[in-house]
N, C-alpha and C positions, 0 to 999 in steps of 0.2 A: 852877100857882104864881103866877098873876097877882094874887091877894090881897095879895102881900107888894110890889107895885110902887106907887111913887108916881111918876109921871112914868118916867122912864127908870131910876130909884135902885130897885133891888130892896131891900126893908126887913125881911130876915128876921132880921138881927143888929142890934144896937144901933149907932147911930153915934156918934162922938165928936163933942161940939157944937162944938169948934173947927174940925171938918172941914166942916161944913153949907155955907158959903159956896164950899168947893172942890166939893163934890158937885153944888150947884145950877148952877155954871158949866160942870161936866163934862156934865151934863144939858141944858144950852142948846145944846150944839156939835152941829150938824147931822151933824159926822161920826162921833158916839157913837151907839150902837145900844143901849147899857145899861151900867149901872154897878152893881157889885156889891161892897158892903163886906163885908170877912171880919170874922174875930174880932179881938177887941180883947185886947192881951197887955200887962202891966204892963212898964215900962221905965225907966231911969235916965237922968239927963241933961237939959238943958234945952232941947235942938234940937226946933222945932215947926215945922209946915207939912207940904208934901210933898216925896218925892224918889222919883226913877224907879228902878226895879230892872230889869226886863227886859221885852223883846217876847214876847207868847204867840202861839200859833197863832191865837188869837181876838182879839187886840188888844195890850194891855199891863198890867203890874203897877206899882202905885204903892204906897209905904207913906206912910201920913198918921201924924204924930206931934203929940201934944199933951203937956201937962205931967204926965207920969207914966204915958202909955200910947203904944200904937202900933197901928196897924190896917192890914190889907192892903186894898188897894182894887184889884179888878179892873174894866178897862175892855174893853168889847166894842166892836170898832170894826173897819171893813175897811180904814181909812186911820189907823192907830196914828200914824204920822210927824206927820200933821196936827193930830193930839190934843196930841202931845208938843209942836210948835210953838206952838199956842194957849196952853198951859199956861205956856209960856216967854215968850211975848209979853205975857201977863198979868200976869206976874212971880210966878205959883205955883211956879215951877220955875227955877233958874238957867239962863241961855242958854249953850249949848255954845259954844266957841270954836274 
């Protein structure tokens, strides 16, 4: 499956263009081992950006939204809390209060 990887991002599925900066940032984090964008589904609404879904046994799951579509993003990490903090610190996710 290495033929699908570009740096830490697996490129088996298409990626929403609006999510490219988010994926580049995720792949630059030392605490991230891999990023796997999932399938793209149509959606309604105008919300854009990332949202945290839940922690998985191998890291965490995010949802990336653009104007008309949503895409699952699985982040492989041994330190998912650090990844979540970095996303919040960078402004990609709202900070927890």
